[in-house]
Every structure is written in structure tokens, then in C-alpha cells.
PDB file with one MODEL, atoms N, CA, C and O in Angstrom:
MODEL        1
ATOM      1  N   MET A   1     100.507 106.018 117.816  1.00  0.00           N
ATOM      2  CA  MET A   1     101.643 105.935 116.940  1.00  0.00           C
ATOM      3  C   MET A   1     101.861 107.290 116.279  1.00  0.00           C
ATOM      4  O   MET A   1     100.909 107.928 115.831  1.00  0.00           O
ATOM      5  N   ILE A   2     103.110 107.724 116.219  1.00  0.00           N
ATOM      6  CA  ILE A   2     103.460 109.009 115.630  1.00  0.00           C
ATOM      7  C   ILE A   2     103.810 108.797 114.167  1.00  0.00           C
ATOM      8  O   ILE A   2     104.669 107.986 113.825  1.00  0.00           O
ATOM      9  N   LYS A   3     103.126 109.543 113.316  1.00  0.00           N
ATOM     10  CA  LYS A   3     103.413 109.486 111.884  1.00  0.00           C
ATOM     11  C   LYS A   3     104.158 110.759 111.495  1.00  0.00           C
ATOM     12  O   LYS A   3     103.776 111.860 111.892  1.00  0.00           O
ATOM     13  N   PHE A   4     105.201 110.599 110.734  1.00  0.00           N
ATOM     14  CA  PHE A   4     105.921 111.768 110.258  1.00  0.00           C
ATOM     15  C   PHE A   4     106.576 111.460 108.928  1.00  0.00           C
ATOM     16  O   PHE A   4     106.777 110.300 108.567  1.00  0.00           O
ATOM     17  N   SER A   5     106.898 112.503 108.217  1.00  0.00           N
ATOM     18  CA  SER A   5     107.599 112.379 106.945  1.00  0.00           C
ATOM     19  C   SER A   5     108.952 113.059 107.084  1.00  0.00           C
ATOM     20  O   SER A   5     109.079 114.061 107.787  1.00  0.00           O
ATOM     21  N   VAL A   6     109.940 112.524 106.430  1.00  0.00           N
ATOM     22  CA  VAL A   6     111.270 113.124 106.467  1.00  0.00           C
ATOM     23  C   VAL A   6     111.700 113.410 105.037  1.00  0.00           C
ATOM     24  O   VAL A   6     111.659 112.528 104.179  1.00  0.00           O
ATOM     25  N   LEU A   7     112.111 114.643 104.789  1.00  0.00           N
ATOM     26  CA  LEU A   7     112.632 115.024 103.488  1.00  0.00           C
ATOM     27  C   LEU A   7     113.879 115.859 103.717  1.00  0.00           C
ATOM     28  O   LEU A   7     113.815 116.898 104.375  1.00  0.00           O
ATOM     29  N   THR A   8     114.971 115.436 103.203  1.00  0.00           N
ATOM     30  CA  THR A   8     116.274 116.092 103.358  1.00  0.00           C
ATOM     31  C   THR A   8     116.588 116.388 104.823  1.00  0.00           C
ATOM     32  O   THR A   8     117.113 117.456 105.139  1.00  0.00           O
ATOM     33  N   GLY A   9     116.277 115.468 105.705  1.00  0.00           N
ATOM     34  CA  GLY A   9     116.631 115.615 107.110  1.00  0.00           C
ATOM     35  C   GLY A   9     115.683 116.471 107.917  1.00  0.00           C
ATOM     36  O   GLY A   9     115.927 116.695 109.103  1.00  0.00           O
ATOM     37  N   VAL A  10     114.606 116.960 107.318  1.00  0.00           N
ATOM     38  CA  VAL A  10     113.656 117.819 108.030  1.00  0.00           C
ATOM     39  C   VAL A  10     112.455 116.977 108.434  1.00  0.00           C
ATOM     40  O   VAL A  10     111.793 116.397 107.574  1.00  0.00           O
ATOM     41  N   ILE A  11     112.164 116.900 109.723  1.00  0.00           N
ATOM     42  CA  ILE A  11     111.002 116.160 110.188  1.00  0.00           C
ATOM     43  C   ILE A  11     109.787 117.068 110.059  1.00  0.00           C
ATOM     44  O   ILE A  11     109.785 118.193 110.560  1.00  0.00           O
ATOM     45  N   LEU A  12     108.762 116.577 109.390  1.00  0.00           N
ATOM     46  CA  LEU A  12     107.596 117.398 109.077  1.00  0.00           C
ATOM     47  C   LEU A  12     106.414 117.094 109.993  1.00  0.00           C
ATOM     48  O   LEU A  12     105.264 117.224 109.574  1.00  0.00           O
ATOM     49  N   LEU A  13     106.674 116.699 111.209  1.00  0.00           N
ATOM     50  CA  LEU A  13     105.602 116.400 112.149  1.00  0.00           C
ATOM     51  C   LEU A  13     105.149 117.692 112.814  1.00  0.00           C
ATOM     52  O   LEU A  13     105.947 118.363 113.466  1.00  0.00           O
ATOM     53  N   GLY A  14     103.899 118.041 112.659  1.00  0.00           N
ATOM     54  CA  GLY A  14     103.343 119.209 113.319  1.00  0.00           C
ATOM     55  C   GLY A  14     103.884 120.527 112.806  1.00  0.00           C
ATOM     56  O   GLY A  14     103.924 121.503 113.555  1.00  0.00           O
ATOM     57  N   MET A  15     104.299 120.582 111.564  1.00  0.00           N
ATOM     58  CA  MET A  15     104.829 121.828 111.027  1.00  0.00           C
ATOM     59  C   MET A  15     103.693 122.812 110.775  1.00  0.00           C
ATOM     60  O   MET A  15     102.626 122.442 110.284  1.00  0.00           O
ATOM     61  N   ALA A  16     103.937 124.036 111.110  1.00  0.00           N
ATOM     62  CA  ALA A  16     102.977 125.091 110.818  1.00  0.00           C
ATOM     63  C   ALA A  16     103.215 125.587 109.396  1.00  0.00           C
ATOM     64  O   ALA A  16     104.212 125.241 108.763  1.00  0.00           O
ATOM     65  N   ALA A  17     102.297 126.392 108.910  1.00  0.00           N
ATOM     66  CA  ALA A  17     102.416 126.901 107.544  1.00  0.00           C
ATOM     67  C   ALA A  17     103.659 127.764 107.386  1.00  0.00           C
ATOM     68  O   ALA A  17     104.318 127.711 106.348  1.00  0.00           O
ATOM     69  N   MET A  18     103.989 128.554 108.394  1.00  0.00           N
ATOM     70  CA  MET A  18     105.160 129.421 108.305  1.00  0.00           C
ATOM     71  C   MET A  18     106.449 128.602 108.324  1.00  0.00           C
ATOM     72  O   MET A  18     107.413 128.947 107.641  1.00  0.00           O
ATOM     73  N   ALA A  19     106.471 127.525 109.100  1.00  0.00           N
ATOM     74  CA  ALA A  19     107.648 126.652 109.108  1.00  0.00           C
ATOM     75  C   ALA A  19     107.831 125.980 107.755  1.00  0.00           C
ATOM     76  O   ALA A  19     108.959 125.750 107.319  1.00  0.00           O
ATOM     77  N   THR A  20     106.736 125.671 107.101  1.00  0.00           N
ATOM     78  CA  THR A  20     106.809 125.102 105.759  1.00  0.00           C
ATOM     79  C   THR A  20     107.428 126.110 104.791  1.00  0.00           C
ATOM     80  O   THR A  20     108.261 125.749 103.960  1.00  0.00           O
ATOM     81  N   ALA A  21     107.018 127.368 104.901  1.00  0.00           N
ATOM     82  CA  ALA A  21     107.582 128.415 104.048  1.00  0.00           C
ATOM     83  C   ALA A  21     109.066 128.604 104.329  1.00  0.00           C
ATOM     84  O   ALA A  21     109.852 128.814 103.405  1.00  0.00           O
ATOM     85  N   HIS A  22     109.453 128.531 105.597  1.00  0.00           N
ATOM     86  CA  HIS A  22     110.871 128.673 105.947  1.00  0.00           C
ATOM     87  C   HIS A  22     111.693 127.502 105.410  1.00  0.00           C
ATOM     88  O   HIS A  22     112.833 127.692 104.987  1.00  0.00           O
ATOM     89  N   ALA A  23     111.131 126.302 105.424  1.00  0.00           N
ATOM     90  CA  ALA A  23     111.833 125.147 104.870  1.00  0.00           C
ATOM     91  C   ALA A  23     112.040 125.335 103.368  1.00  0.00           C
ATOM     92  O   ALA A  23     113.107 125.012 102.845  1.00  0.00           O
ATOM     93  N   GLY A  24     111.035 125.850 102.675  1.00  0.00           N
ATOM     94  CA  GLY A  24     111.171 126.137 101.245  1.00  0.00           C
ATOM     95  C   GLY A  24     112.212 127.200 100.977  1.00  0.00           C
ATOM     96  O   GLY A  24     112.982 127.095 100.022  1.00  0.00           O
ATOM     97  N   ASP A  25     112.242 128.227 101.816  1.00  0.00           N
ATOM     98  CA  ASP A  25     113.252 129.279 101.683  1.00  0.00           C
ATOM     99  C   ASP A  25     114.651 128.730 101.921  1.00  0.00           C
ATOM    100  O   ASP A  25     115.599 129.121 101.240  1.00  0.00           O
ATOM    101  N   ALA A  26     114.784 127.818 102.892  1.00  0.00           N
ATOM    102  CA  ALA A  26     116.090 127.234 103.184  1.00  0.00           C
ATOM    103  C   ALA A  26     116.608 126.421 102.004  1.00  0.00           C
ATOM    104  O   ALA A  26     117.789 126.495 101.666  1.00  0.00           O
ATOM    105  N   VAL A  27     115.730 125.651 101.380  1.00  0.00           N
ATOM    106  CA  VAL A  27     116.137 124.869 100.209  1.00  0.00           C
ATOM    107  C   VAL A  27     116.559 125.800  99.076  1.00  0.00           C
ATOM    108  O   VAL A  27     117.569 125.558  98.415  1.00  0.00           O
ATOM    109  N   ALA A  28     115.789 126.862  98.851  1.00  0.00           N
ATOM    110  CA  ALA A  28     116.127 127.806  97.784  1.00  0.00           C
ATOM    111  C   ALA A  28     117.448 128.513  98.073  1.00  0.00           C
ATOM    112  O   ALA A  28     118.245 128.737  97.162  1.00  0.00           O
ATOM    113  N   GLY A  29     117.681 128.865  99.333  1.00  0.00           N
ATOM    114  CA  GLY A  29     118.940 129.516  99.701  1.00  0.00           C
ATOM    115  C   GLY A  29     120.134 128.608  99.504  1.00  0.00           C
ATOM    116  O   GLY A  29     121.190 129.048  99.047  1.00  0.00           O
ATOM    117  N   GLN A  30     119.968 127.335  99.848  1.00  0.00           N
ATOM    118  CA  GLN A  30     121.058 126.378  99.639  1.00  0.00           C
ATOM    119  C   GLN A  30     121.394 126.255  98.161  1.00  0.00           C
ATOM    120  O   GLN A  30     122.566 126.225  97.785  1.00  0.00           O
ATOM    121  N   LYS A  31     120.373 126.184  97.330  1.00  0.00           N
ATOM    122  CA  LYS A  31     120.615 126.064  95.888  1.00  0.00           C
ATOM    123  C   LYS A  31     121.247 127.331  95.340  1.00  0.00           C
ATOM    124  O   LYS A  31     122.149 127.254  94.506  1.00  0.00           O
ATOM    125  N   LEU A  32     120.796 128.492  95.786  1.00  0.00           N
ATOM    126  CA  LEU A  32     121.340 129.757  95.311  1.00  0.00           C
ATOM    127  C   LEU A  32     122.819 129.855  95.644  1.00  0.00           C
ATOM    128  O   LEU A  32     123.630 130.138  94.763  1.00  0.00           O
ATOM    129  N   PHE A  33     123.184 129.626  96.899  1.00  0.00           N
ATOM    130  CA  PHE A  33     124.576 129.786  97.300  1.00  0.00           C
ATOM    131  C   PHE A  33     125.455 128.665  96.744  1.00  0.00           C
ATOM    132  O   PHE A  33     126.611 128.907  96.396  1.00  0.00           O
ATOM    133  N   GLY A  34     124.930 127.460  96.657  1.00  0.00           N
ATOM    134  CA  GLY A  34     125.712 126.358  96.109  1.00  0.00           C
ATOM    135  C   GLY A  34     126.027 126.546  94.634  1.00  0.00           C
ATOM    136  O   GLY A  34     127.173 126.385  94.213  1.00  0.00           O
ATOM    137  N   THR A  35     125.016 126.885  93.853  1.00  0.00           N
ATOM    138  CA  THR A  35     125.250 127.073  92.421  1.00  0.00           C
ATOM    139  C   THR A  35     126.088 128.321  92.156  1.00  0.00           C
ATOM    140  O   THR A  35     126.880 128.336  91.214  1.00  0.00           O
ATOM    141  N   THR A  36     125.929 129.362  92.964  1.00  0.00           N
ATOM    142  CA  THR A  36     126.751 130.554  92.798  1.00  0.00           C
ATOM    143  C   THR A  36     128.210 130.242  93.094  1.00  0.00           C
ATOM    144  O   THR A  36     129.103 130.711  92.387  1.00  0.00           O
ATOM    145  N   CYS A  37     128.458 129.455  94.131  1.00  0.00           N
ATOM    146  CA  CYS A  37     129.834 129.068  94.478  1.00  0.00           C
ATOM    147  C   CYS A  37     130.481 128.281  93.344  1.00  0.00           C
ATOM    148  O   CYS A  37     131.617 128.558  92.959  1.00  0.00           O
ATOM    149  N   ILE A  38     129.765 127.314  92.819  1.00  0.00           N
ATOM    150  CA  ILE A  38     130.304 126.519  91.716  1.00  0.00           C
ATOM    151  C   ILE A  38     130.531 127.402  90.485  1.00  0.00           C
ATOM    152  O   ILE A  38     131.535 127.245  89.791  1.00  0.00           O
ATOM    153  N   ALA A  39     129.617 128.318  90.213  1.00  0.00           N
ATOM    154  CA  ALA A  39     129.760 129.201  89.052  1.00  0.00           C
ATOM    155  C   ALA A  39     130.938 130.157  89.221  1.00  0.00           C
ATOM    156  O   ALA A  39     131.641 130.444  88.252  1.00  0.00           O
ATOM    157  N   ILE A  40     131.161 130.649  90.429  1.00  0.00           N
ATOM    158  CA  ILE A  40     132.298 131.551  90.656  1.00  0.00           C
ATOM    159  C   ILE A  40     133.616 130.823  90.435  1.00  0.00           C
ATOM    160  O   ILE A  40     134.514 131.353  89.781  1.00  0.00           O
ATOM    161  N   PHE A  41     133.739 129.611  90.976  1.00  0.00           N
ATOM    162  CA  PHE A  41     134.973 128.864  90.769  1.00  0.00           C
ATOM    163  C   PHE A  41     135.145 128.466  89.302  1.00  0.00           C
ATOM    164  O   PHE A  41     136.269 128.408  88.805  1.00  0.00           O
ATOM    165  N   SER A  42     134.052 128.196  88.617  1.00  0.00           N
ATOM    166  CA  SER A  42     134.141 127.898  87.188  1.00  0.00           C
ATOM    167  C   SER A  42     134.609 129.124  86.409  1.00  0.00           C
ATOM    168  O   SER A  42     135.441 129.008  85.509  1.00  0.00           O
ATOM    169  N   LEU A  43     134.079 130.293  86.750  1.00  0.00           N
ATOM    170  CA  LEU A  43     134.528 131.521  86.085  1.00  0.00           C
ATOM    171  C   LEU A  43     135.975 131.842  86.431  1.00  0.00           C
ATOM    172  O   LEU A  43     136.717 132.367  85.601  1.00  0.00           O
ATOM    173  N   LEU A  44     136.371 131.525  87.657  1.00  0.00           N
ATOM    174  CA  LEU A  44     137.765 131.731  88.045  1.00  0.00           C
ATOM    175  C   LEU A  44     138.691 130.915  87.154  1.00  0.00           C
ATOM    176  O   LEU A  44     139.689 131.427  86.649  1.00  0.00           O
ATOM    177  N   ALA A  45     138.355 129.647  86.964  1.00  0.00           N
ATOM    178  CA  ALA A  45     139.163 128.792  86.097  1.00  0.00           C
ATOM    179  C   ALA A  45     139.121 129.294  84.657  1.00  0.00           C
ATOM    180  O   ALA A  45     140.144 129.335  83.974  1.00  0.00           O
ATOM    181  N   TRP A  46     137.927 129.675  84.202  1.00  0.00           N
ATOM    182  CA  TRP A  46     137.774 130.172  82.831  1.00  0.00           C
ATOM    183  C   TRP A  46     138.622 131.422  82.607  1.00  0.00           C
ATOM    184  O   TRP A  46     139.282 131.555  81.576  1.00  0.00           O
ATOM    185  N   ASN A  47     138.602 132.334  83.575  1.00  0.00           N
ATOM    186  CA  ASN A  47     139.371 133.571  83.447  1.00  0.00           C
ATOM    187  C   ASN A  47     140.870 133.317  83.515  1.00  0.00           C
ATOM    188  O   ASN A  47     141.636 133.940  82.780  1.00  0.00           O
ATOM    189  N   LEU A  48     141.301 132.405  84.391  1.00  0.00           N
ATOM    190  CA  LEU A  48     142.734 132.159  84.537  1.00  0.00           C
ATOM    191  C   LEU A  48     143.301 131.355  83.373  1.00  0.00           C
ATOM    192  O   LEU A  48     144.377 131.671  82.864  1.00  0.00           O
ATOM    193  N   ILE A  49     142.585 130.320  82.952  1.00  0.00           N
ATOM    194  CA  ILE A  49     143.102 129.456  81.896  1.00  0.00           C
ATOM    195  C   ILE A  49     143.029 130.135  80.530  1.00  0.00           C
ATOM    196  O   ILE A  49     143.968 130.056  79.738  1.00  0.00           O
ATOM    197  N   GLY A  50     141.908 130.801  80.263  1.00  0.00           N
ATOM    198  CA  GLY A  50     141.722 131.382  78.940  1.00  0.00           C
ATOM    199  C   GLY A  50     142.051 132.851  78.835  1.00  0.00           C
ATOM    200  O   GLY A  50     141.869 133.441  77.770  1.00  0.00           O
ATOM    201  N   HIS A  51     142.535 133.468  79.916  1.00  0.00           N
ATOM    202  CA  HIS A  51     142.859 134.895  79.940  1.00  0.00           C
ATOM    203  C   HIS A  51     141.671 135.757  79.510  1.00  0.00           C
ATOM    204  O   HIS A  51     141.820 136.729  78.769  1.00  0.00           O
ATOM    205  N   HIS A  52     140.483 135.373  79.997  1.00  0.00           N
ATOM    206  CA  HIS A  52     139.274 136.142  79.723  1.00  0.00           C
ATOM    207  C   HIS A  52     139.051 137.153  80.843  1.00  0.00           C
ATOM    208  O   HIS A  52     139.775 137.156  81.839  1.00  0.00           O
ATOM    209  N   ALA A  53     138.058 138.001  80.677  1.00  0.00           N
ATOM    210  CA  ALA A  53     137.741 138.999  81.699  1.00  0.00           C
ATOM    211  C   ALA A  53     136.237 138.997  81.970  1.00  0.00           C
ATOM    212  O   ALA A  53     135.581 140.031  81.849  1.00  0.00           O
ATOM    213  N   VAL A  54     135.693 137.835  82.336  1.00  0.00           N
ATOM    214  CA  VAL A  54     134.271 137.730  82.627  1.00  0.00           C
ATOM    215  C   VAL A  54     134.030 138.219  84.058  1.00  0.00           C
ATOM    216  O   VAL A  54     134.770 137.866  84.977  1.00  0.00           O
ATOM    217  N   ASN A  55     133.006 139.021  84.230  1.00  0.00           N
ATOM    218  CA  ASN A  55     132.669 139.572  85.544  1.00  0.00           C
ATOM    219  C   ASN A  55     132.097 138.472  86.444  1.00  0.00           C
ATOM    220  O   ASN A  55     131.245 137.695  86.013  1.00  0.00           O
ATOM    221  N   TYR A  56     132.564 138.409  87.684  1.00  0.00           N
ATOM    222  CA  TYR A  56     132.097 137.370  88.606  1.00  0.00           C
ATOM    223  C   TYR A  56     130.649 137.583  89.043  1.00  0.00           C
ATOM    224  O   TYR A  56     129.997 136.638  89.489  1.00  0.00           O
ATOM    225  N   ALA A  57     130.144 138.789  88.924  1.00  0.00           N
ATOM    226  CA  ALA A  57     128.745 139.047  89.261  1.00  0.00           C
ATOM    227  C   ALA A  57     127.798 138.331  88.300  1.00  0.00           C
ATOM    228  O   ALA A  57     126.635 138.094  88.629  1.00  0.00           O
ATOM    229  N   ASP A  58     128.292 137.990  87.126  1.00  0.00           N
ATOM    230  CA  ASP A  58     127.476 137.242  86.174  1.00  0.00           C
ATOM    231  C   ASP A  58     127.114 135.863  86.707  1.00  0.00           C
ATOM    232  O   ASP A  58     126.070 135.314  86.354  1.00  0.00           O
ATOM    233  N   SER A  59     127.977 135.297  87.559  1.00  0.00           N
ATOM    234  CA  SER A  59     127.683 133.978  88.118  1.00  0.00           C
ATOM    235  C   SER A  59     126.447 134.034  89.009  1.00  0.00           C
ATOM    236  O   SER A  59     125.662 133.085  89.042  1.00  0.00           O
ATOM    237  N   TYR A  60     126.271 135.124  89.721  1.00  0.00           N
ATOM    238  CA  TYR A  60     125.067 135.276  90.532  1.00  0.00           C
ATOM    239  C   TYR A  60     123.865 135.561  89.647  1.00  0.00           C
ATOM    240  O   TYR A  60     122.801 134.965  89.816  1.00  0.00           O
ATOM    241  N   LEU A  61     124.042 136.466  88.713  1.00  0.00           N
ATOM    242  CA  LEU A  61     122.923 136.935  87.894  1.00  0.00           C
ATOM    243  C   LEU A  61     122.378 135.853  86.967  1.00  0.00           C
ATOM    244  O   LEU A  61     121.163 135.714  86.827  1.00  0.00           O
ATOM    245  N   TYR A  62     123.261 135.088  86.336  1.00  0.00           N
ATOM    246  CA  TYR A  62     122.821 134.136  85.323  1.00  0.00           C
ATOM    247  C   TYR A  62     122.749 132.690  85.802  1.00  0.00           C
ATOM    248  O   TYR A  62     122.157 131.852  85.123  1.00  0.00           O
ATOM    249  N   VAL A  63     123.337 132.380  86.956  1.00  0.00           N
ATOM    250  CA  VAL A  63     123.331 131.000  87.448  1.00  0.00           C
ATOM    251  C   VAL A  63     122.649 130.901  88.806  1.00  0.00           C
ATOM    252  O   VAL A  63     121.661 130.181  88.949  1.00  0.00           O
ATOM    253  N   GLY A  64     123.167 131.619  89.810  1.00  0.00           N
ATOM    254  CA  GLY A  64     122.676 131.487  91.176  1.00  0.00           C
ATOM    255  C   GLY A  64     121.240 131.949  91.366  1.00  0.00           C
ATOM    256  O   GLY A  64     120.427 131.231  91.948  1.00  0.00           O
ATOM    257  N   PHE A  65     120.929 133.127  90.884  1.00  0.00           N
ATOM    258  CA  PHE A  65     119.577 133.670  91.071  1.00  0.00           C
ATOM    259  C   PHE A  65     118.504 132.827  90.387  1.00  0.00           C
ATOM    260  O   PHE A  65     117.502 132.501  91.024  1.00  0.00           O
ATOM    261  N   PRO A  66     118.674 132.459  89.103  1.00  0.00           N
ATOM    262  CA  PRO A  66     117.652 131.596  88.489  1.00  0.00           C
ATOM    263  C   PRO A  66     117.515 130.243  89.174  1.00  0.00           C
ATOM    264  O   PRO A  66     116.406 129.723  89.297  1.00  0.00           O
ATOM    265  N   ALA A  67     118.637 129.662  89.624  1.00  0.00           N
ATOM    266  CA  ALA A  67     118.567 128.371  90.328  1.00  0.00           C
ATOM    267  C   ALA A  67     117.820 128.513  91.647  1.00  0.00           C
ATOM    268  O   ALA A  67     117.027 127.643  92.005  1.00  0.00           O
ATOM    269  N   GLY A  68     118.065 129.600  92.373  1.00  0.00           N
ATOM    270  CA  GLY A  68     117.361 129.834  93.633  1.00  0.00           C
ATOM    271  C   GLY A  68     115.875 130.052  93.430  1.00  0.00           C
ATOM    272  O   GLY A  68     115.063 129.530  94.194  1.00  0.00           O
ATOM    273  N   VAL A  69     115.511 130.808  92.420  1.00  0.00           N
ATOM    274  CA  VAL A  69     114.093 131.057  92.140  1.00  0.00           C
ATOM    275  C   VAL A  69     113.408 129.762  91.708  1.00  0.00           C
ATOM    276  O   VAL A  69     112.287 129.484  92.136  1.00  0.00           O
ATOM    277  N   LEU A  70     114.063 128.975  90.873  1.00  0.00           N
ATOM    278  CA  LEU A  70     113.499 127.704  90.442  1.00  0.00           C
ATOM    279  C   LEU A  70     113.319 126.752  91.627  1.00  0.00           C
ATOM    280  O   LEU A  70     112.293 126.081  91.739  1.00  0.00           O
ATOM    281  N   ALA A  71     114.313 126.698  92.505  1.00  0.00           N
ATOM    282  CA  ALA A  71     114.200 125.847  93.698  1.00  0.00           C
ATOM    283  C   ALA A  71     113.064 126.321  94.603  1.00  0.00           C
ATOM    284  O   ALA A  71     112.355 125.500  95.184  1.00  0.00           O
ATOM    285  N   LEU A  72     112.884 127.631  94.727  1.00  0.00           N
ATOM    286  CA  LEU A  72     111.792 128.164  95.542  1.00  0.00           C
ATOM    287  C   LEU A  72     110.441 127.819  94.929  1.00  0.00           C
ATOM    288  O   LEU A  72     109.510 127.451  95.645  1.00  0.00           O
ATOM    289  N   ILE A  73     110.330 127.934  93.614  1.00  0.00           N
ATOM    290  CA  ILE A  73     109.072 127.613  92.934  1.00  0.00           C
ATOM    291  C   ILE A  73     108.727 126.140  93.096  1.00  0.00           C
ATOM    292  O   ILE A  73     107.553 125.785  93.196  1.00  0.00           O
ATOM    293  N   ILE A  74     109.737 125.281  93.122  1.00  0.00           N
ATOM    294  CA  ILE A  74     109.491 123.849  93.296  1.00  0.00           C
ATOM    295  C   ILE A  74     109.296 123.481  94.761  1.00  0.00           C
ATOM    296  O   ILE A  74     108.417 122.680  95.080  1.00  0.00           O
ATOM    297  N   ALA A  75     110.103 124.055  95.661  1.00  0.00           N
ATOM    298  CA  ALA A  75     110.101 123.644  97.077  1.00  0.00           C
ATOM    299  C   ALA A  75     108.834 124.079  97.813  1.00  0.00           C
ATOM    300  O   ALA A  75     108.324 123.324  98.641  1.00  0.00           O
ATOM    301  N   LEU A  76     108.324 125.258  97.536  1.00  0.00           N
ATOM    302  CA  LEU A  76     107.138 125.715  98.273  1.00  0.00           C
ATOM    303  C   LEU A  76     105.918 124.829  98.049  1.00  0.00           C
ATOM    304  O   LEU A  76     105.258 124.478  99.027  1.00  0.00           O
ATOM    305  N   PRO A  77     105.578 124.447  96.813  1.00  0.00           N
ATOM    306  CA  PRO A  77     104.448 123.521  96.657  1.00  0.00           C
ATOM    307  C   PRO A  77     104.716 122.137  97.253  1.00  0.00           C
ATOM    308  O   PRO A  77     103.801 121.499  97.773  1.00  0.00           O
ATOM    309  N   VAL A  78     105.967 121.673  97.178  1.00  0.00           N
ATOM    310  CA  VAL A  78     106.285 120.362  97.742  1.00  0.00           C
ATOM    311  C   VAL A  78     106.085 120.375  99.252  1.00  0.00           C
ATOM    312  O   VAL A  78     105.387 119.517  99.793  1.00  0.00           O
ATOM    313  N   PHE A  79     106.695 121.345  99.937  1.00  0.00           N
ATOM    314  CA  PHE A  79     106.529 121.424 101.388  1.00  0.00           C
ATOM    315  C   PHE A  79     105.095 121.777 101.766  1.00  0.00           C
ATOM    316  O   PHE A  79     104.588 121.318 102.790  1.00  0.00           O
ATOM    317  N   GLY A  80     104.439 122.592 100.939  1.00  0.00           N
ATOM    318  CA  GLY A  80     103.026 122.889 101.189  1.00  0.00           C
ATOM    319  C   GLY A  80     102.158 121.650 101.063  1.00  0.00           C
ATOM    320  O   GLY A  80     101.214 121.467 101.832  1.00  0.00           O
ATOM    321  N   GLY A  81     102.473 120.801 100.096  1.00  0.00           N
ATOM    322  CA  GLY A  81     101.739 119.543  99.948  1.00  0.00           C
ATOM    323  C   GLY A  81     101.947 118.627 101.135  1.00  0.00           C
ATOM    324  O   GLY A  81     101.007 117.973 101.588  1.00  0.00           O
ATOM    325  N   PHE A  82     103.186 118.573 101.650  1.00  0.00           N
ATOM    326  CA  PHE A  82     103.430 117.785 102.858  1.00  0.00           C
ATOM    327  C   PHE A  82     102.637 118.326 104.036  1.00  0.00           C
ATOM    328  O   PHE A  82     102.099 117.562 104.837  1.00  0.00           O
ATOM    329  N   TRP A  83     102.567 119.659 104.136  1.00  0.00           N
ATOM    330  CA  TRP A  83     101.841 120.284 105.233  1.00  0.00           C
ATOM    331  C   TRP A  83     100.345 119.977 105.141  1.00  0.00           C
ATOM    332  O   TRP A  83      99.712 119.642 106.143  1.00  0.00           O
ATOM    333  N   VAL A  84      99.782 120.092 103.933  1.00  0.00           N
ATOM    334  CA  VAL A  84      98.358 119.792 103.734  1.00  0.00           C
ATOM    335  C   VAL A  84      98.080 118.335 104.029  1.00  0.00           C
ATOM    336  O   VAL A  84      97.086 118.016 104.681  1.00  0.00           O
ATOM    337  N   ARG A  85      98.952 117.431 103.555  1.00  0.00           N
ATOM    338  CA  ARG A  85      98.761 116.016 103.813  1.00  0.00           C
ATOM    339  C   ARG A  85      98.821 115.712 105.308  1.00  0.00           C
ATOM    340  O   ARG A  85      98.045 114.892 105.798  1.00  0.00           O
ATOM    341  N   ALA A  86      99.717 116.350 106.031  1.00  0.00           N
ATOM    342  CA  ALA A  86      99.816 116.138 107.481  1.00  0.00           C
ATOM    343  C   ALA A  86      98.566 116.644 108.183  1.00  0.00           C
ATOM    344  O   ALA A  86      98.092 116.022 109.134  1.00  0.00           O
ATOM    345  N   ARG A  87      98.028 117.767 107.721  1.00  0.00           N
ATOM    346  CA  ARG A  87      96.805 118.318 108.322  1.00  0.00           C
ATOM    347  C   ARG A  87      95.605 117.412 108.060  1.00  0.00           C
ATOM    348  O   ARG A  87      94.760 117.227 108.935  1.00  0.00           O
ATOM    349  N   LEU A  88      95.531 116.852 106.861  1.00  0.00           N
ATOM    350  CA  LEU A  88      94.403 115.981 106.533  1.00  0.00           C
ATOM    351  C   LEU A  88      94.496 114.639 107.271  1.00  0.00           C
ATOM    352  O   LEU A  88      93.466 114.058 107.614  1.00  0.00           O
ATOM    353  N   GLN A  89      95.699 114.144 107.518  1.00  0.00           N
ATOM    354  CA  GLN A  89      95.862 112.886 108.241  1.00  0.00           C
ATOM    355  C   GLN A  89      95.579 113.035 109.727  1.00  0.00           C
ATOM    356  O   GLN A  89      95.188 112.066 110.378  1.00  0.00           O
ATOM    357  N   ASN A  90      95.769 114.229 110.273  1.00  0.00           N
ATOM    358  CA  ASN A  90      95.525 114.457 111.691  1.00  0.00           C
ATOM    359  C   ASN A  90      94.045 114.520 112.024  1.00  0.00           C
ATOM    360  O   ASN A  90      93.663 114.354 113.182  1.00  0.00           O
ATOM    361  N   LYS A  91      93.216 114.757 111.032  1.00  0.00           N
ATOM    362  CA  LYS A  91      91.771 114.901 111.303  1.00  0.00           C
ATOM    363  C   LYS A  91      91.058 113.598 111.277  1.00  0.00           C
ATOM    364  O   LYS A  91      89.846 113.553 111.485  1.00  0.00           O
TER     365      LYS A  91
ENDMDL
END
């Protein structure tokens, strides 16, 4: 019988340590680009409606980058734990 875990559509059967790191990087990248996109459109509305002049680079610096780093800090131990659990179950 094949045992596997699925998290966000990723099958974790036989994952190597590097694949686990890449999965963590992918989650962090998704969060970085997603939150940056939402922040840019929010700043666009803020600038147009309120006639402000906020720099769009601030959306990356203050929203996207911290969200990506936080997601990476959370995702790597989670995927690493799945990898360790899979290795211990195989023995």
C-alpha cells in the first residue's frame, strides 16, 4: 500500500530534501507575489481616490517582502516535518 500526504496539491511521496526546500520556496513566492499584487492595486486605489503620491515600491518593501519571508519561515519547517515523517515511516 502506498502512503502519501497531500498539502496544497503537492504529493509528498518520496520527496527528497531539496524538493522539500523547493516546495517551501514555491509557497513563499506565491505569498510574496500575491500580497504584492494586492498591495499594488490597493495603493493604486488609494492614490487615485485620495490624490496621494505613495510610491508603489512601498508595496513590495512593506507588504510583499515581509509576507514572503514569513511564509518561507513557516513553510520550510512544515515541509521539512513532512519529509522527516515520510523518512521515518519508510523505515
